[in-house]
Gaussian input, Z-matrix of N, CA and C with variables (Angstrom, degrees):
# hf/3-21g

backbone

0 1
 N
 C     1     B1
 C     2     B2     1     A1
 N     3     B3     2     A2     1     D1
 C     4     B4     3     A3     2     D2
 C     5     B5     4     A4     3     D3
 N     6     B6     5     A5     4     D4
 C     7     B7     6     A6     5     D5
 C     8     B8     7     A7     6     D6
 N     9     B9     8     A8     7     D7
 C    10    B10     9     A9     8     D8
 C    11    B11    10    A10     9     D9
 N    12    B12    11    A11    10    D10
 C    13    B13    12    A12    11    D11
 C    14    B14    13    A13    12    D12
 N    15    B15    14    A14    13    D13
 C    16    B16    15    A15    14    D14
 C    17    B17    16    A16    15    D15
 N    18    B18    17    A17    16    D16
 C    19    B19    18    A18    17    D17
 C    20    B20    19    A19    18    D18
 N    21    B21    20    A20    19    D19
 C    22    B22    21    A21    20    D20
 C    23    B23    22    A22    21    D21
 N    24    B24    23    A23    22    D22
 C    25    B25    24    A24    23    D23
 C    26    B26    25    A25    24    D24
 N    27    B27    26    A26    25    D25
 C    28    B28    27    A27    26    D26
 C    29    B29    28    A28    27    D27
 N    30    B30    29    A29    28    D28
 C    31    B31    30    A30    29    D29
 C    32    B32    31    A31    30    D30
 N    33    B33    32    A32    31    D31
 C    34    B34    33    A33    32    D32
 C    35    B35    34    A34    33    D33
 N    36    B36    35    A35    34    D34
 C    37    B37    36    A36    35    D35
 C    38    B38    37    A37    36    D36
 N    39    B39    38    A38    37    D37
 C    40    B40    39    A39    38    D38
 C    41    B41    40    A40    39    D39
 N    42    B42    41    A41    40    D40
 C    43    B43    42    A42    41    D41
 C    44    B44    43    A43    42    D42
 N    45    B45    44    A44    43    D43
 C    46    B46    45    A45    44    D44
 C    47    B47    46    A46    45    D45
 N    48    B48    47    A47    46    D46
 C    49    B49    48    A48    47    D47
 C    50    B50    49    A49    48    D48
 N    51    B51    50    A50    49    D49
 C    52    B52    51    A51    50    D50
 C    53    B53    52    A52    51    D51
 N    54    B54    53    A53    52    D52
 C    55    B55    54    A54    53    D53
 C    56    B56    55    A55    54    D54
 N    57    B57    56    A56    55    D55
 C    58    B58    57    A57    56    D56
 C    59    B59    58    A58    57    D57
 N    60    B60    59    A59    58    D58
 C    61    B61    60    A60    59    D59
 C    62    B62    61    A61    60    D60
 N    63    B63    62    A62    61    D61
 C    64    B64    63    A63    62    D62
 C    65    B65    64    A64    63    D63
 N    66    B66    65    A65    64    D64
 C    67    B67    66    A66    65    D65
 C    68    B68    67    A67    66    D66
 N    69    B69    68    A68    67    D67
 C    70    B70    69    A69    68    D68
 C    71    B71    70    A70    69    D69
 N    72    B72    71    A71    70    D70
 C    73    B73    72    A72    71    D71
 C    74    B74    73    A73    72    D72
 N    75    B75    74    A74    73    D73
 C    76    B76    75    A75    74    D74
 C    77    B77    76    A76    75    D75
 N    78    B78    77    A77    76    D76
 C    79    B79    78    A78    77    D77
 C    80    B80    79    A79    78    D78
 N    81    B81    80    A80    79    D79
 C    82    B82    81    A81    80    D80
 C    83    B83    82    A82    81    D81
 N    84    B84    83    A83    82    D82
 C    85    B85    84    A84    83    D83
 C    86    B86    85    A85    84    D84
 N    87    B87    86    A86    85    D85
 C    88    B88    87    A87    86    D86
 C    89    B89    88    A88    87    D87
 N    90    B90    89    A89    88    D88
 C    91    B91    90    A90    89    D89
 C    92    B92    91    A91    90    D90
 N    93    B93    92    A92    91    D91
 C    94    B94    93    A93    92    D92
 C    95    B95    94    A94    93    D93
 N    96    B96    95    A95    94    D94
 C    97    B97    96    A96    95    D95
 C    98    B98    97    A97    96    D96
 N    99    B99    98    A98    97    D97
 C   100   B100    99    A99    98    D98
 C   101   B101   100   A100    99    D99
 N   102   B102   101   A101   100   D100
 C   103   B103   102   A102   101   D101
 C   104   B104   103   A103   102   D102
 N   105   B105   104   A104   103   D103
 C   106   B106   105   A105   104   D104
 C   107   B107   106   A106   105   D105
 N   108   B108   107   A107   106   D106
 C   109   B109   108   A108   107   D107
 C   110   B110   109   A109   108   D108
 N   111   B111   110   A110   109   D109
 C   112   B112   111   A111   110   D110
 C   113   B113   112   A112   111   D111
 N   114   B114   113   A113   112   D112
 C   115   B115   114   A114   113   D113
 C   116   B116   115   A115   114   D114
 N   117   B117   116   A116   115   D115
 C   118   B118   117   A117   116   D116
 C   119   B119   118   A118   117   D117
 N   120   B120   119   A119   118   D118
 C   121   B121   120   A120   119   D119
 C   122   B122   121   A121   120   D120
 N   123   B123   122   A122   121   D121
 C   124   B124   123   A123   122   D122
 C   125   B125   124   A124   123   D123
 N   126   B126   125   A125   124   D124
 C   127   B127   126   A126   125   D125
 C   128   B128   127   A127   126   D126
 N   129   B129   128   A128   127   D127
 C   130   B130   129   A129   128   D128
 C   131   B131   130   A130   129   D129
 N   132   B132   131   A131   130   D130
 C   133   B133   132   A132   131   D131
 C   134   B134   133   A133   132   D132
 N   135   B135   134   A134   133   D133
 C   136   B136   135   A135   134   D134
 C   137   B137   136   A136   135   D135
 N   138   B138   137   A137   136   D136
 C   139   B139   138   A138   137   D137
 C   140   B140   139   A139   138   D138
 N   141   B141   140   A140   139   D139
 C   142   B142   141   A141   140   D140
 C   143   B143   142   A142   141   D141
 N   144   B144   143   A143   142   D142
 C   145   B145   144   A144   143   D143
 C   146   B146   145   A145   144   D144
 N   147   B147   146   A146   145   D145
 C   148   B148   147   A147   146   D146
 C   149   B149   148   A148   147   D147
 N   150   B150   149   A149   148   D148
 C   151   B151   150   A150   149   D149
 C   152   B152   151   A151   150   D150
 N   153   B153   152   A152   151   D151
 C   154   B154   153   A153   152   D152
 C   155   B155   154   A154   153   D153
 N   156   B156   155   A155   154   D154
 C   157   B157   156   A156   155   D155
 C   158   B158   157   A157   156   D156
 N   159   B159   158   A158   157   D157
 C   160   B160   159   A159   158   D158
 C   161   B161   160   A160   159   D159
 N   162   B162   161   A161   160   D160
 C   163   B163   162   A162   161   D161
 C   164   B164   163   A163   162   D162
 N   165   B165   164   A164   163   D163
 C   166   B166   165   A165   164   D164
 C   167   B167   166   A166   165   D165
 N   168   B168   167   A167   166   D166
 C   169   B169   168   A168   167   D167
 C   170   B170   169   A169   168   D168
 N   171   B171   170   A170   169   D169
 C   172   B172   171   A171   170   D170
 C   173   B173   172   A172   171   D171
 N   174   B174   173   A173   172   D172
 C   175   B175   174   A174   173   D173
 C   176   B176   175   A175   174   D174
 N   177   B177   176   A176   175   D175
 C   178   B178   177   A177   176   D176
 C   179   B179   178   A178   177   D177
 N   180   B180   179   A179   178   D178
 C   181   B181   180   A180   179   D179
 C   182   B182   181   A181   180   D180
 N   183   B183   182   A182   181   D181
 C   184   B184   183   A183   182   D182
 C   185   B185   184   A184   183   D183
 N   186   B186   185   A185   184   D184
 C   187   B187   186   A186   185   D185
 C   188   B188   187   A187   186   D186
 N   189   B189   188   A188   187   D187
 C   190   B190   189   A189   188   D188
 C   191   B191   190   A190   189   D189
 N   192   B192   191   A191   190   D190
 C   193   B193   192   A192   191   D191
 C   194   B194   193   A193   192   D192
 N   195   B195   194   A194   193   D193
 C   196   B196   195   A195   194   D194
 C   197   B197   196   A196   195   D195
 N   198   B198   197   A197   196   D196
 C   199   B199   198   A198   197   D197
 C   200   B200   199   A199   198   D198
 N   201   B201   200   A200   199   D199
 C   202   B202   201   A201   200   D200
 C   203   B203   202   A202   201   D201
 N   204   B204   203   A203   202   D202
 C   205   B205   204   A204   203   D203
 C   206   B206   205   A205   204   D204
 N   207   B207   206   A206   205   D205
 C   208   B208   207   A207   206   D206
 C   209   B209   208   A208   207   D207
 N   210   B210   209   A209   208   D208
 C   211   B211   210   A210   209   D209
 C   212   B212   211   A211   210   D210
 N   213   B213   212   A212   211   D211
 C   214   B214   213   A213   212   D212
 C   215   B215   214   A214   213   D213
 N   216   B216   215   A215   214   D214
 C   217   B217   216   A216   215   D215
 C   218   B218   217   A217   216   D216
 N   219   B219   218   A218   217   D217
 C   220   B220   219   A219   218   D218
 C   221   B221   220   A220   219   D219
 N   222   B222   221   A221   220   D220
 C   223   B223   222   A222   221   D221
 C   224   B224   223   A223   222   D222
 N   225   B225   224   A224   223   D223
 C   226   B226   225   A225   224   D224
 C   227   B227   226   A226   225   D225
 N   228   B228   227   A227   226   D226
 C   229   B229   228   A228   227   D227
 C   230   B230   229   A229   228   D228
 N   231   B231   230   A230   229   D229
 C   232   B232   231   A231   230   D230
 C   233   B233   232   A232   231   D231

   B1=1.4326
   B2=1.4491
   B3=1.4340
   B4=1.3579
   B5=1.5617
   B6=1.3537
   B7=1.5133
   B8=1.4972
   B9=1.3216
   B10=1.5966
   B11=1.4763
   B12=1.3285
   B13=1.4707
   B14=1.5027
   B15=1.3543
   B16=1.4702
   B17=1.5225
   B18=1.2346
   B19=1.5509
   B20=1.5510
   B21=1.3593
   B22=1.4425
   B23=1.5373
   B24=1.2610
   B25=1.4919
   B26=1.4906
   B27=1.4107
   B28=1.4978
   B29=1.4745
   B30=1.3986
   B31=1.4255
   B32=1.4915
   B33=1.3602
   B34=1.4906
   B35=1.5523
   B36=1.3491
   B37=1.5046
   B38=1.5090
   B39=1.4382
   B40=1.3273
   B41=1.6291
   B42=1.2404
   B43=1.5372
   B44=1.4473
   B45=1.3631
   B46=1.4338
   B47=1.6482
   B48=1.2760
   B49=1.4773
   B50=1.5394
   B51=1.3161
   B52=1.4432
   B53=1.4677
   B54=1.3207
   B55=1.4710
   B56=1.4594
   B57=1.3011
   B58=1.5457
   B59=1.5884
   B60=1.3428
   B61=1.4784
   B62=1.5669
   B63=1.3673
   B64=1.4529
   B65=1.4732
   B66=1.3006
   B67=1.5321
   B68=1.4907
   B69=1.2769
   B70=1.5675
   B71=1.5194
   B72=1.3503
   B73=1.4188
   B74=1.4617
   B75=1.4027
   B76=1.4196
   B77=1.4503
   B78=1.3377
   B79=1.4747
   B80=1.5054
   B81=1.3103
   B82=1.3908
   B83=1.5573
   B84=1.3135
   B85=1.4930
   B86=1.4896
   B87=1.4001
   B88=1.3542
   B89=1.6266
   B90=1.3534
   B91=1.4363
   B92=1.4429
   B93=1.2994
   B94=1.4993
   B95=1.5648
   B96=1.2709
   B97=1.5286
   B98=1.5080
   B99=1.3292
   B100=1.5040
   B101=1.4957
   B102=1.2513
   B103=1.4860
   B104=1.4950
   B105=1.2713
   B106=1.4447
   B107=1.5682
   B108=1.3220
   B109=1.5091
   B110=1.5646
   B111=1.2427
   B112=1.5488
   B113=1.4955
   B114=1.4133
   B115=1.4472
   B116=1.6280
   B117=1.3355
   B118=1.4840
   B119=1.5781
   B120=1.3504
   B121=1.4677
   B122=1.5551
   B123=1.2521
   B124=1.3922
   B125=1.5849
   B126=1.2962
   B127=1.5282
   B128=1.5330
   B129=1.2926
   B130=1.3988
   B131=1.4675
   B132=1.3292
   B133=1.4740
   B134=1.5909
   B135=1.2769
   B136=1.5177
   B137=1.5361
   B138=1.3413
   B139=1.4941
   B140=1.5709
   B141=1.2327
   B142=1.5001
   B143=1.5337
   B144=1.2884
   B145=1.5834
   B146=1.5055
   B147=1.3937
   B148=1.4644
   B149=1.4825
   B150=1.4170
   B151=1.4692
   B152=1.6088
   B153=1.3307
   B154=1.4770
   B155=1.5613
   B156=1.2916
   B157=1.4611
   B158=1.5473
   B159=1.3775
   B160=1.4471
   B161=1.6460
   B162=1.3311
   B163=1.4546
   B164=1.4593
   B165=1.3215
   B166=1.4973
   B167=1.4530
   B168=1.2961
   B169=1.5030
   B170=1.4975
   B171=1.3021
   B172=1.3635
   B173=1.5249
   B174=1.1972
   B175=1.5658
   B176=1.4789
   B177=1.3549
   B178=1.5486
   B179=1.5222
   B180=1.4340
   B181=1.4386
   B182=1.4315
   B183=1.4551
   B184=1.3191
   B185=1.5448
   B186=1.2396
   B187=1.5081
   B188=1.5611
   B189=1.3183
   B190=1.4940
   B191=1.5860
   B192=1.2705
   B193=1.5820
   B194=1.5082
   B195=1.2925
   B196=1.4666
   B197=1.4079
   B198=1.2540
   B199=1.4246
   B200=1.5049
   B201=1.3011
   B202=1.4496
   B203=1.4920
   B204=1.2476
   B205=1.4445
   B206=1.5127
   B207=1.2796
   B208=1.4904
   B209=1.5218
   B210=1.3248
   B211=1.4825
   B212=1.4549
   B213=1.3871
   B214=1.4640
   B215=1.4105
   B216=1.2779
   B217=1.4480
   B218=1.4807
   B219=1.3484
   B220=1.4158
   B221=1.4893
   B222=1.3673
   B223=1.4597
   B224=1.4837
   B225=1.2135
   B226=1.5799
   B227=1.5639
   B228=1.3052
   B229=1.4502
   B230=1.5930
   B231=1.2666
   B232=1.4432
   B233=1.4782
   A1=110.64
   A2=116.15
   A3=116.32
   A4=115.26
   A5=118.57
   A6=118.29
   A7=110.20
   A8=113.19
   A9=115.71
   A10=106.36
   A11=111.38
   A12=119.24
   A13=102.62
   A14=116.12
   A15=123.06
   A16=117.36
   A17=116.73
   A18=122.48
   A19=107.03
   A20=122.51
   A21=120.69
   A22=111.97
   A23=118.13
   A24=120.86
   A25=110.15
   A26=108.62
   A27=117.59
   A28=108.30
   A29=116.74
   A30=119.40
   A31=117.32
   A32=114.90
   A33=117.76
   A34=105.24
   A35=110.77
   A36=115.03
   A37=106.68
   A38=118.64
   A39=119.68
   A40=108.14
   A41=115.53
   A42=123.72
   A43=110.08
   A44=115.16
   A45=116.92
   A46=115.41
   A47=115.44
   A48=118.77
   A49=104.16
   A50=117.82
   A51=121.43
   A52=111.69
   A53=120.92
   A54=124.59
   A55=110.93
   A56=117.30
   A57=123.66
   A58=109.32
   A59=119.74
   A60=123.89
   A61=108.21
   A62=116.56
   A63=119.47
   A64=111.88
   A65=120.58
   A66=120.55
   A67=105.90
   A68=109.43
   A69=114.45
   A70=110.51
   A71=115.28
   A72=122.88
   A73=107.74
   A74=121.65
   A75=121.14
   A76=109.38
   A77=114.10
   A78=120.51
   A79=109.91
   A80=122.81
   A81=123.42
   A82=115.39
   A83=110.80
   A84=118.52
   A85=108.42
   A86=113.88
   A87=118.07
   A88=110.32
   A89=113.91
   A90=118.86
   A91=107.40
   A92=118.51
   A93=123.69
   A94=111.12
   A95=119.64
   A96=122.15
   A97=102.98
   A98=114.38
   A99=120.60
   A100=111.44
   A101=122.67
   A102=122.35
   A103=110.97
   A104=122.43
   A105=127.76
   A106=116.72
   A107=108.23
   A108=120.00
   A109=107.11
   A110=118.15
   A111=121.30
   A112=106.49
   A113=110.62
   A114=116.08
   A115=105.10
   A116=108.39
   A117=112.71
   A118=108.96
   A119=115.63
   A120=114.97
   A121=111.74
   A122=119.84
   A123=120.59
   A124=112.26
   A125=121.04
   A126=123.37
   A127=106.70
   A128=113.09
   A129=123.70
   A130=109.50
   A131=118.00
   A132=122.68
   A133=109.96
   A134=118.02
   A135=120.07
   A136=110.26
   A137=112.75
   A138=116.01
   A139=110.15
   A140=121.37
   A141=127.53
   A142=107.63
   A143=109.68
   A144=112.24
   A145=110.62
   A146=107.19
   A147=118.33
   A148=105.38
   A149=109.54
   A150=115.19
   A151=112.02
   A152=109.38
   A153=113.99
   A154=108.57
   A155=119.71
   A156=120.48
   A157=111.20
   A158=117.92
   A159=120.14
   A160=105.24
   A161=120.21
   A162=119.21
   A163=109.51
   A164=122.40
   A165=123.08
   A166=108.02
   A167=125.65
   A168=125.41
   A169=110.90
   A170=118.91
   A171=122.14
   A172=111.67
   A173=116.19
   A174=123.12
   A175=107.77
   A176=116.82
   A177=121.20
   A178=108.03
   A179=118.72
   A180=120.02
   A181=111.43
   A182=119.60
   A183=121.46
   A184=114.81
   A185=115.37
   A186=123.12
   A187=107.19
   A188=109.84
   A189=115.54
   A190=112.12
   A191=113.09
   A192=117.59
   A193=109.37
   A194=118.09
   A195=121.40
   A196=111.75
   A197=123.89
   A198=132.61
   A199=107.71
   A200=120.69
   A201=122.13
   A202=109.37
   A203=121.83
   A204=123.06
   A205=109.51
   A206=115.63
   A207=120.41
   A208=113.13
   A209=109.71
   A210=117.36
   A211=112.43
   A212=115.96
   A213=123.04
   A214=112.66
   A215=123.39
   A216=125.95
   A217=109.78
   A218=117.78
   A219=122.28
   A220=109.06
   A221=114.97
   A222=119.97
   A223=107.40
   A224=121.01
   A225=126.61
   A226=107.28
   A227=115.19
   A228=116.35
   A229=107.26
   A230=119.63
   A231=123.26
   A232=111.51
   D1=138.34
   D2=177.11
   D3=-72.39
   D4=142.13
   D5=179.98
   D6=-98.52
   D7=106.07
   D8=177.70
   D9=-148.93
   D10=163.00
   D11=174.47
   D12=-80.30
   D13=141.51
   D14=-178.51
   D15=-142.92
   D16=153.72
   D17=178.91
   D18=-94.08
   D19=-6.90
   D20=-170.26
   D21=-97.79
   D22=1.82
   D23=178.84
   D24=-102.67
   D25=93.25
   D26=178.41
   D27=-137.18
   D28=154.87
   D29=178.17
   D30=-73.46
   D31=144.99
   D32=178.49
   D33=-137.57
   D34=154.11
   D35=170.54
   D36=-147.33
   D37=163.43
   D38=177.16
   D39=-101.58
   D40=146.68
   D41=-175.51
   D42=-137.66
   D43=151.96
   D44=176.22
   D45=-64.21
   D46=162.48
   D47=-177.13
   D48=-113.69
   D49=137.41
   D50=179.97
   D51=-121.01
   D52=149.10
   D53=174.26
   D54=-82.13
   D55=178.36
   D56=-172.59
   D57=-68.74
   D58=-2.83
   D59=-179.92
   D60=-104.42
   D61=-3.91
   D62=-176.87
   D63=88.25
   D64=6.61
   D65=179.49
   D66=-86.58
   D67=139.97
   D68=175.11
   D69=-70.54
   D70=140.91
   D71=178.99
   D72=-93.87
   D73=103.11
   D74=-175.93
   D75=-67.80
   D76=148.75
   D77=175.65
   D78=87.37
   D79=1.01
   D80=176.10
   D81=-134.26
   D82=150.95
   D83=179.66
   D84=-143.57
   D85=156.63
   D86=174.56
   D87=-115.86
   D88=149.57
   D89=174.88
   D90=-96.63
   D91=119.94
   D92=-175.10
   D93=-113.59
   D94=132.41
   D95=173.05
   D96=-82.23
   D97=115.86
   D98=-170.98
   D99=-74.19
   D100=-23.04
   D101=-179.40
   D102=-77.00
   D103=-21.42
   D104=-177.46
   D105=-122.00
   D106=-14.00
   D107=-177.15
   D108=63.37
   D109=31.52
   D110=175.70
   D111=-90.18
   D112=130.54
   D113=172.80
   D114=-76.39
   D115=130.46
   D116=-178.90
   D117=-96.40
   D118=-27.15
   D119=176.05
   D120=-178.11
   D121=162.67
   D122=175.40
   D123=-115.51
   D124=126.43
   D125=-170.93
   D126=-128.04
   D127=177.34
   D128=173.27
   D129=-78.90
   D130=171.01
   D131=-171.65
   D132=-74.18
   D133=-14.05
   D134=-178.89
   D135=-84.53
   D136=-15.72
   D137=-172.16
   D138=-62.34
   D139=138.24
   D140=177.37
   D141=-111.94
   D142=116.94
   D143=179.14
   D144=-76.49
   D145=143.54
   D146=176.20
   D147=-131.03
   D148=130.91
   D149=-179.72
   D150=-62.17
   D151=149.72
   D152=178.23
   D153=-66.57
   D154=-33.13
   D155=177.14
   D156=-59.59
   D157=-44.50
   D158=-175.51
   D159=-66.74
   D160=-39.29
   D161=-176.53
   D162=-71.42
   D163=-48.20
   D164=-177.44
   D165=-65.59
   D166=-43.41
   D167=-179.03
   D168=-66.13
   D169=-35.47
   D170=173.94
   D171=-59.35
   D172=-52.19
   D173=177.69
   D174=-55.56
   D175=-52.94
   D176=-175.69
   D177=-58.35
   D178=-45.22
   D179=178.82
   D180=-56.13
   D181=-47.49
   D182=-175.59
   D183=-64.74
   D184=-35.76
   D185=175.53
   D186=-58.91
   D187=-54.10
   D188=-175.96
   D189=-62.41
   D190=-44.07
   D191=177.78
   D192=-60.49
   D193=-37.44
   D194=-177.49
   D195=-63.40
   D196=-26.63
   D197=177.96
   D198=52.08
   D199=41.19
   D200=177.66
   D201=-71.78
   D202=-43.91
   D203=-174.60
   D204=-164.41
   D205=151.99
   D206=175.56
   D207=-99.42
   D208=1.85
   D209=-179.74
   D210=-97.09
   D211=76.79
   D212=-178.63
   D213=-151.92
   D214=150.79
   D215=177.80
   D216=-122.71
   D217=165.28
   D218=178.21
   D219=-112.63
   D220=129.43
   D221=179.11
   D222=-141.06
   D223=90.30
   D224=-177.00
   D225=-99.70
   D226=118.49
   D227=176.59
   D228=-100.42
   D229=130.75
   D230=177.66
   D231=-111.72

């Protein structure tokens, strides 16, 4: 894994979704960024959250292991 400072490493968790009357909506969950309380998305109950850090680092590791070129830069927008 590349060792660099990044903006994509932040904590997330899934939480239940509620309607406007405060009733839980079964079969749905939201992915929340816990350091800012920002809802990242609403998904069905079978959705499995994966951290941005895991996804980005997996891609960076694959590019580095492929050894295609050393002429590339990283620009991840969150």
